[in-house]
C-alpha positions as MATLAB code, in Angstrom:
seq = 'MKIALLGAGAVGLSIAARLSTLSDVEVHAVSRSQHADAVTRLGLRLTGLWGEGTYFFPCTTDLPDDDFDYILITSKATQTREICEQFKDRFRNAAVVSIQNGIGNEEIIREYTSNVIGGMIITGFEWRGDADVHVSVIGGDAQFGLFPDGCDDRVTSLARLFEKAGIVALTTDSIRYAIWGKTIYNAALNPLGAIMGVPYGALKNPYAWEVITNIVQEAYAVAHAEGVTLEHTLANEYLDYLRDVQIPATASHRSSMYQAILAGKRTEIAFINGALVAKGRTHGIPTPANECVTRLIRFRETLGDS';
ca = [
      -0.007   -0.053   -0.179;
       1.250    3.028   -0.928;
       0.422    6.448    0.479;
       1.029   10.374   -0.706;
       0.427   12.901    1.680;
       0.541   16.372   -0.562;
       0.488   20.085    1.346;
       1.936   18.317    4.734;
       2.042   20.999    7.350;
       1.399   19.897   10.797;
      -2.184   17.605    9.821;
      -0.114   15.997    7.064;
       3.002   14.997    8.520;
       1.314   14.018   12.205;
      -0.747   11.669    9.491;
       2.096   10.502    8.199;
       4.164    9.744   10.952;
       1.025    7.469   12.403;
       0.983    5.591    8.738;
       4.599    5.249    8.694;
       4.249    2.577   11.570;
       2.119    0.170    9.660;
       4.349   -2.862    7.946;
       2.543   -2.964    5.290;
       2.240    0.709    4.081;
       4.208    3.262    2.201;
       3.975    6.902    3.286;
       5.795    9.669    1.166;
       4.896   13.310    2.386;
       5.492   16.480    0.137;
       6.329   19.418    2.908;
       7.896   23.238    2.933;
      11.352   22.871    2.258;
      11.988   23.929    5.807;
      10.000   20.633    7.264;
      11.090   18.728    4.328;
      14.774   19.313    5.649;
      13.739   19.644    9.811;
      12.234   15.528    9.196;
      14.871   13.960    7.299;
      17.307   14.932    9.471;
      15.437   14.527   13.131;
      12.728   12.540   12.249;
       9.072   14.193   12.875;
       9.007   14.205   16.995;
       5.311   13.884   17.515;
       3.574   14.699   21.491;
       0.258   14.777   22.684;
      -2.870   12.712   22.326;
      -1.755   10.912   19.429;
       1.366    9.108   21.261;
       4.799   10.445   21.929;
       7.483    9.199   19.484;
      10.022   10.885   16.220;
       9.370    9.185   13.207;
      10.900    9.060   10.161;
       9.659    8.906    6.579;
      10.527   10.042    2.886;
       9.651   13.992    2.946;
      10.787   16.001    0.695;
       9.379   18.953   -1.140;
       8.374   16.845   -4.481;
       6.530   13.561   -5.052;
       7.740   10.587   -6.801;
       7.137    9.599  -10.173;
       5.035    6.908   -8.856;
       2.235    4.822   -8.260;
      -0.533    5.456   -5.589;
      -3.114    3.175   -4.229;
      -4.661    7.056   -2.022;
      -3.305   10.393   -1.865;
      -3.903   12.862    0.921;
      -4.061   15.915    0.697;
      -4.258   18.270    3.688;
      -2.903   21.778    2.754;
      -5.039   24.651    3.622;
      -7.619   25.379    1.975;
      -6.170   28.042    0.271;
      -3.440   25.732   -1.629;
      -5.793   23.181   -2.675;
      -6.356   24.331   -6.668;
      -2.579   25.067   -6.843;
      -1.812   21.642   -5.390;
      -4.213   19.671   -7.942;
      -2.569   21.876  -10.722;
       1.113   20.695   -9.532;
       0.217   16.786   -9.235;
      -2.679   16.198  -11.186;
      -0.622   14.098  -13.526;
       0.230   11.974  -10.366;
      -3.268   11.360   -9.657;
      -3.965    8.433  -12.171;
      -5.751    5.905  -10.358;
      -5.028    6.801   -6.969;
      -8.113    7.785   -4.484;
      -7.595   11.173   -3.575;
      -8.747   12.216    0.122;
      -9.060   15.554    0.948;
      -8.424   16.359    5.496;
      -8.837   19.345    5.286;
     -11.472   22.421    6.597;
     -14.042   24.339    4.992;
     -16.529   23.736    1.811;
     -15.208   23.536   -1.158;
     -12.309   21.053   -1.720;
     -14.158   18.131   -2.927;
     -15.887   19.931   -5.152;
     -12.405   21.562   -6.631;
     -10.793   17.696   -6.857;
     -13.172   16.730   -8.524;
     -12.751   18.811  -11.499;
      -9.308   16.857  -11.524;
     -10.511   13.042  -10.474;
     -13.383   11.188  -10.039;
     -11.489    9.262   -7.100;
     -12.834   11.444   -4.280;
     -12.565   10.573   -1.071;
     -14.056   13.362    1.102;
     -12.727   12.881    5.181;
     -13.064   14.712    8.187;
     -11.132   15.086   11.270;
     -11.702   17.659   14.567;
      -8.129   17.442   16.135;
      -5.944   20.037   17.553;
      -2.445   20.717   15.665;
      -0.098   23.162   16.904;
       4.082   23.296   16.136;
       6.053   23.106   18.806;
       8.905   23.247   16.083;
       9.670   22.130   12.046;
       9.936   18.804   12.932;
       8.148   18.903   16.303;
       4.225   18.397   16.254;
       2.184   18.432   19.498;
      -1.440   17.363   19.023;
      -3.493   18.714   21.676;
      -6.999   18.244   21.669;
      -9.604   15.943   19.582;
     -12.993   16.674   19.566;
     -14.163   13.771   17.335;
     -13.620   10.537   15.507;
     -12.583   11.446   11.943;
     -14.786   10.112    9.405;
     -14.757    9.379    5.864;
     -16.582    8.418    2.594;
     -16.965    8.810   -1.242;
     -17.997   12.503   -1.703;
     -20.843   14.252   -2.204;
     -21.915   10.384   -0.762;
     -21.772    6.265   -0.740;
     -18.930    4.751    0.453;
     -16.878    1.689   -0.572;
     -13.494   -0.818   -0.743;
     -11.360    2.253   -0.614;
     -13.359    4.064    2.241;
     -13.509    1.307    4.210;
     -10.014   -0.076    3.498;
      -8.310    4.122    4.610;
     -10.447    3.785    7.452;
      -8.976    0.561    8.810;
      -5.536    1.546    7.869;
      -6.178    4.639   10.139;
      -7.595    2.674   12.912;
      -4.310    0.496   12.318;
      -1.931    3.376   13.260;
      -3.997    4.492   16.314;
      -6.361    7.426   14.799;
      -9.805    6.151   15.433;
     -11.844    6.316   11.915;
     -15.253    5.875   10.391;
     -16.813    5.803    7.390;
     -19.793    7.223    6.367;
     -22.154    7.559    3.213;
     -22.560   10.830    3.578;
     -19.282   12.965    4.049;
     -20.273   16.046    2.369;
     -23.076   16.386    5.294;
     -20.118   15.889    7.957;
     -18.256   18.401    6.382;
     -20.644   21.026    6.663;
     -21.201   19.660   10.527;
     -17.225   21.003   10.580;
     -17.500   23.930    8.652;
     -20.285   24.709   10.990;
     -17.838   23.833   14.235;
     -14.844   25.661   12.524;
     -17.008   29.017   11.596;
     -18.194   29.182   15.265;
     -14.813   29.368   17.042;
     -12.170   29.922   14.308;
     -12.704   33.432   13.292;
     -13.953   34.666   17.116;
     -10.770   33.077   18.386;
      -8.309   34.574   15.780;
     -10.122   37.963   16.318;
      -9.789   38.087   20.052;
      -6.706   36.007   20.555;
      -8.316   33.754   23.144;
      -8.457   29.411   23.426;
     -11.952   28.468   22.377;
     -12.941   27.967   26.078;
     -13.030   31.807   26.751;
     -15.452   31.739   23.560;
     -18.107   30.875   26.423;
     -18.644   34.241   27.867;
     -21.973   35.728   26.848;
     -21.039   38.055   24.650;
     -18.813   36.180   22.009;
     -21.679   33.314   22.444;
     -24.837   36.000   21.521;
     -22.112   36.170   17.835;
     -21.750   32.483   17.874;
     -25.689   32.282   18.324;
     -25.666   34.372   15.343;
     -23.145   32.544   13.196;
     -24.813   29.314   14.198;
     -27.901   30.148   12.597;
     -27.408   31.917   10.012;
     -25.121   28.322    9.158;
     -28.335   26.992    9.463;
     -30.441   28.243    6.900;
     -27.997   27.901    4.757;
     -27.267   24.446    5.286;
     -31.018   23.728    5.119;
     -31.418   25.996    2.085;
     -28.926   23.807    0.427;
     -30.266   20.358    0.823;
     -27.727   19.255    4.301;
     -28.627   17.264    6.598;
     -27.132   17.726    9.992;
     -26.309   15.660   13.283;
     -28.582   18.013   14.921;
     -31.442   19.053   13.304;
     -32.156   22.497   14.947;
     -29.215   25.263   14.909;
     -29.997   25.260   19.383;
     -29.689   21.691   19.701;
     -26.034   21.898   18.218;
     -25.490   24.813   20.216;
     -26.273   23.407   23.333;
     -23.706   20.357   22.122;
     -21.125   22.629   20.860;
     -21.561   24.884   24.131;
     -21.279   21.693   26.724;
     -19.372   18.914   24.694;
     -17.672   20.289   22.232;
     -15.778   23.153   23.756;
     -15.064   21.868   26.926;
     -13.283   19.415   24.413;
     -10.907   21.949   22.802;
     -11.017   24.770   25.509;
      -7.191   25.296   25.837;
      -6.972   25.146   21.604;
      -6.154   27.984   19.887;
      -7.619   28.636   16.200;
      -5.279   27.231   13.166;
      -6.727   31.384   11.955;
      -5.068   32.437   14.790;
      -1.869   30.186   14.083;
      -1.553   31.678   10.613;
      -2.286   34.939   11.146;
       0.398   35.417   13.615;
       3.029   33.147   11.062;
       1.859   35.953    8.828;
      -0.038   33.578    5.975;
      -3.737   33.714    4.562;
      -6.510   31.896    6.617;
      -9.136   29.800    5.280;
     -11.430   32.430    6.007;
     -12.841   31.829    2.206;
     -13.649   28.640    2.590;
     -15.295   28.376    6.117;
     -17.459   31.534    6.929;
     -16.956   33.119    3.413;
     -18.215   30.079    1.868;
     -21.508   30.093    4.353;
     -21.744   34.184    3.483;
     -21.566   33.464   -0.419;
     -23.826   29.864   -0.657;
     -26.094   32.692    1.838;
     -26.792   34.654   -1.274;
     -27.140   32.611   -3.583;
     -30.756   31.804   -2.069;
     -31.670   35.488   -0.520;
     -30.295   34.105    2.283;
     -28.874   37.226    4.711;
     -25.693   36.804    6.735;
     -24.394   39.256    8.753;
     -22.972   38.024   11.362;
     -20.703   35.515    9.150;
     -20.107   38.572    6.857;
     -18.903   40.390    9.587;
     -16.253   37.997   11.342;
     -14.965   37.294    7.946;
     -14.199   40.977    6.753;
     -12.970   40.924   10.257;
     -10.734   38.300    9.488;
      -9.443   39.742    6.653;
      -8.400   43.436    7.915;
      -6.846   41.353   10.517;
      -4.504   39.121    8.020;
      -3.956   42.445    6.543;
      -2.417   43.597    9.822;
       0.418   40.361   10.199;
       1.235   39.939   13.289;
       1.461   43.166   15.029;
];
């Protein structure tokens, strides 16, 4: 079994590390030069909830011209099309798997291949060095399914590989719905945590919660217009779950959007709250709360880490 990981940052390198422990799997990660060089020299140091250890596996800035069973795209959503353009000739018969944030990644990948698997993972990864990642929170099990719906042997095999590697993973016939569910979670917490520079636990503050409530209610209206069936049928039901279960499980985590801003990088806001705004417009649904936080993040991006 050969698996490639493209756009491997903290998420992709951590997955590669765990998969590299399997005797029947060959892993190759493609990452930025600073990480690829460090992983090659030092191995990837992984700490936290996925275990502690140092893992050695091939990690370069380009992908060998080989046939892979699975190609996992784990980059920021802003890089999806660029990665597809660069590596489309390597997709061939591989199942191409998106393990990314936001809405729209799988749709982009489908322009380049019909073999698309959607993935959903709610886990917090934090850089501690160029080849050092800490897994800080786990907010739920990973899920995989054919995109936009369905399940087959390739999906089942991938989930089993993750399980063997110590990452709890499930299969689903409705991965599109799971991706929407995670996007609403991200939309509720990611931008506010980034704008205010606070971990998720602080967002239970009543003033922040009013904003979160508006974001979620708008998101549910858009999801229903899109024909998406969510695990929690009503927005208020999900808000209770978010407050009582998801936030406590990830209370100390600082959002990936906040980490991106500190690093002077573009955020994924266009694929999260921005995507909700865009889809809301197509259905004539106002999304003022999501539009406001999208604009604030865009403004915050222009300030860098100042």
